N, C-alpha and C positions, 0 to 999 in steps of 0.2 A: 468459602467456596460457594459459588452461586450455581443454580441449575435452572433449566427451563424444559418445558414439555413440548414436543412436536405435535402440532394439530393435524387433523385429517387432511388439511389443505397444504401441508408441508411448511407451515409457518411456526415461528417461535416468537415469544415476547422476550426481549433482552431485559434481564433483571435490572431494577432501578439503580443498584449500586454499580453495576457495570456501565450503564448509560452515563452515570455521573462521572465515573473514572475516565471514560473516553471523551467526555464533554459533548455527548450526542444530544441533538435537539431534533424536534419533529422535522421530517423531510430530508435529513442528512442520510448519506449513503455509507454503507460499510462494505469492506472488501474481505473476502475469504481466500486464504492462500493455503493450499495443501502442500505439506512438506513430504520429503521422501520417506521419513520414518512413520508416516501415518498421522502425524499431528496436523491439525487445522488451526491456523491463526486467523483471528478476526481483528480487523483494525478499522478505525474511522477513516473514511476517505476525505481528508481535510484539504487536499491540494488538487488543483487541476493542472494539466500540462501548461496552461497559460501562466500559472503562478511561477513557473520555473524560468520564464523569459528573463534574460539578462544576468543569470547566475554564473554563466561561463564567460571567461575573458574572450574578447574577439581575437580571431586568428591574425597573426602578423601577415601583412601582404606579402605574397610571393613564397610563403613558407608552405612546403608540401609535407604531409605526414606519410612516412613510410609504413608499409604493411607490418613490418617487424615492430614498429613503435605502437601500432594499434593492438598488437597481440601481447603486450606486456602482461605478465601474470597468468597467461593461458598456457596450458600444456597440451 
């Protein structure tokens, strides 16, 4: 388990073993996500929205998506 101390400026140094595990290098960004149970997850921001281009299949021409199809899995 690694730990860090918060500075008076609100900064922390990410421990070397964590930086290594995440593959972080100087200048890379990290993202913090707060979960409902109070846990905070930190992850390396390794992809931009531009990296996702082309991952989805193009829509078939003339095919419309119904609202009910968009809500699959929602309650």
